[in-house]
C-alpha positions in Angstrom: 2.1 10.0 13.4 0.3 12.9 11.8 -2.4 11.3 9.7 -4.8 12.9 7.3 -8.4 11.0 6.6 -10.6 11.5 3.6 -13.5 9.6 3.8 -17.4 10.6 2.9 -19.1 9.1 5.1 -19.7 10.5 8.4 -19.6 7.5 10.4 -16.6 5.8 9.2 -14.7 9.0 9.1 -15.4 9.5 12.7 -14.5 5.9 13.6 -11.6 6.2 11.6 -10.4 9.2 13.5 -11.4 7.6 17.2 -9.3 4.8 16.1 -6.1 6.6 15.1 -6.1 8.9 17.9 -6.9 5.7 20.3 -3.6 4.4 19.3 -2.0 7.6 19.9 -1.5 9.3 16.8 -2.4 12.8 15.6 -5.5 13.4 13.4 -4.4 16.8 11.5 -7.1 16.7 9.0 -10.4 14.8 8.5 -12.3 15.7 5.3 -14.9 14.3 3.2 -14.1 15.6 -0.5 -11.4 15.2 -3.2 -10.3 19.1 -3.0 -10.1 19.2 0.7 -8.4 16.2 0.8 -5.6 17.6 -1.9 -5.4 20.6 0.5 -5.1 19.0 3.5 -2.2 16.5 1.9 -0.1 19.5 0.7 -0.8 21.6 3.7 -0.9 19.8 7.0 2.5 17.7 6.1 1.0 14.2 7.6 3.4 11.4 7.7 0.6 9.3 6.3 -3.1 9.5 4.6 -6.2 7.3 4.8 -8.1 7.8 1.6 -11.0 6.8 0.3 -11.3 6.4 -3.9 -14.7 7.6 -4.4 -15.3 11.4 -2.7 -17.3 14.3 -3.7 -18.2 16.0 -5.7 -18.6 13.2 -8.4 -17.7 10.2 -6.4 -15.7 8.8 -9.2 -11.7 8.7 -8.2 -11.4 12.3 -6.5 -9.8 10.5 -3.7 -7.2 8.5 -6.1 -6.4 11.9 -8.0 -5.9 14.0 -4.9 -3.4 11.3 -3.9 -1.6 11.1 -6.9 -1.4 14.9 -7.3 -0.2 15.1 -4.0 2.4 12.2 -4.5 3.8 14.5 -7.3 4.4 17.1 -5.2 5.5 15.2 -2.4 7.4 12.3 -3.7 6.7 9.4 -1.8 3.8 10.6 0.7 2.8 7.6 2.4 -1.0 6.8 1.5 -3.1 3.8 2.5 -6.5 3.5 0.1 -9.6 2.3 1.8 -12.0 1.2 -0.9 -15.4 -1.0 -1.1 -13.9 -2.8 -3.9 -10.7 -4.0 -5.7 -10.2 -1.3 -8.6 -7.8 -2.5 -10.5 -6.9 0.2 -12.5 -6.5 2.8 -9.5 -4.2 0.3 -7.6 -1.8 0.1 -10.5 -1.9 3.8 -10.9 -0.7 4.3 -7.2 1.8 1.8 -7.7 3.0 3.3 -10.8 5.6 5.6 -9.7 7.8 2.8 -8.3 8.0 4.4 -4.7 7.2 2.8 -1.7 4.8 3.9 1.0 1.3 2.5 -0.6 -1.4 0.4 0.9 -4.9 -0.8 -0.7 -7.4 -2.5 1.9 -10.8 -3.2 1.5 -13.3 -1.6 3.9 -15.4 -4.9 4.4 -12.2 -6.9 5.4 -11.2 -4.4 8.1 -12.2 -6.3 11.0 -9.2 -5.7 13.5 -8.4 -2.6 14.5 -4.7 -3.6 15.6 -4.1 -4.9 12.0 -5.5 -1.9 10.6 -3.4 0.4 12.6 -0.2 -2.1 12.0 -1.0 -1.9 8.2 -1.0 1.9 8.6 2.2 2.2 10.2 4.0 -0.3 7.5 2.9 2.3 5.1 3.8 5.5 7.1 7.5 4.0 7.4 7.6 3.5 3.5 6.0 -0.3 3.1 3.1 -1.9 1.4 0.1 -2.8 2.8 -1.9 -4.7 0.1 -5.2 -6.8 0.8 -4.5 -10.3 -0.7 -7.8 -9.7 -2.9 -6.1 -6.9 -4.3 -2.6 -8.6 -4.9 -4.6 -11.2 -6.5 -6.5 -8.9 -9.0 -3.2 -7.1 -10.2 -1.3 -10.6 -10.6 -4.0 -11.3 -13.3 -2.1 -9.1 -15.9 -0.9 -11.2 -19.2 2.2 -13.0 -18.8 3.5 -11.4 -21.8 3.6 -8.2 -19.2 5.2 -9.9 -16.3 8.5 -8.6 -15.7 9.3 -11.6 -13.3 9.1 -14.1 -15.7 12.6 -15.7 -14.4 10.9 -16.1 -10.7 9.8 -19.8 -9.9 6.2 -20.3 -8.1 7.6 -20.4 -5.1 9.5 -17.3 -5.4 6.3 -15.5 -6.6 4.2 -16.7 -3.3 6.9 -15.6 -1.2 6.6 -12.1 -3.3 3.0 -11.9 -3.0 3.1 -12.4 0.6 5.5 -9.9 0.9 3.1 -7.4 -0.8 0.9 -8.0 1.6 3.4 -6.5 4.1 4.5 -9.8 6.0 7.7 -10.1 7.5 9.8 -13.1 6.9 8.8 -14.9 9.8 5.1 -14.3 9.0 5.8 -15.6 5.7 7.6 -18.6 7.0 4.6 -19.0 9.4 2.3 -18.8 6.8 4.1 -21.4 4.3 5.1 -23.7 6.9 8.5 -23.4 6.5 11.9 -22.0 8.4 12.5 -18.3 8.5 15.9 -19.2 7.1 14.1 -20.8 4.0 12.3 -17.4 3.5 15.5 -15.5 4.2 17.2 -17.5 1.2 14.2 -17.0 -1.2 14.0 -13.3 -0.6 18.1 -13.1 -1.5 17.2 -15.1 -4.8 14.1 -13.0 -5.6 16.2 -9.8 -5.1 19.4 -11.0 -7.3 16.9 -12.3 -10.1 15.2 -8.9 -10.1 18.7 -7.3 -10.0 18.1 -5.1 -6.8 21.6 -4.8 -5.5 22.4 -4.5 -1.9 22.2 -0.3 -1.3 21.4 1.1 1.9 19.8 4.3 -0.1 17.0 1.6 -1.6 14.5 -0.7 0.4 15.0 -3.5 -2.2 11.8 -5.4 -0.3 9.5 -2.6 -1.2 11.5 -2.3 -4.9 10.9 -5.9 -5.4 6.9 -5.8 -4.3 6.5 -2.6 -6.7 8.6 -4.5 -9.4 5.9 -7.7 -8.9 2.7 -5.5 -8.9 3.6 -3.1 -11.7 4.5 -3.7 -15.3 5.7 -0.2 -15.4 8.5 -0.9 -12.9 11.9 -2.4 -13.6 
């Protein structure tokens, strides 16, 4: 897996490089500012990018803007955002194009190397890997903007765990239900969202994106 890392803090950037390489992947670029990040995303052809939101020169949203610009030119380019805080607007903007391959993790909650690399792999494969705090923040939108009013509370709970990147088996364990029950819930969720079975579409990712962005339908 070819990885681009954009992080302005040297120690964290160096730690991410060592972590990615320790798991047998290749870091094709490690940069510390927005313009260099965009260049790396477009020229180094990564399988996935790890991006800080706030990068020089202004330390505002250069990392996010680089990711968005790169995804416009390379639709679906997998991006895992690492941020110090839940920045709701930025998370929504990243999700708004309706494609998979997105993740948003909080830096101070990344405590386990294997867990982080599992999230990175899910994103690289076109899935989602959202911190539970990010999911909770995104679901704070007004009810009238919710495109999923037909879902029951349990179905919303299942879909929220899907957004974290959990498999059916992991969701079943979290909710103390059988894996078969979770499979039935997901089938019902897909049906209510009008996501017909189609080999060309990842219904799981589309369902998650529909849940997290009022712009997805």
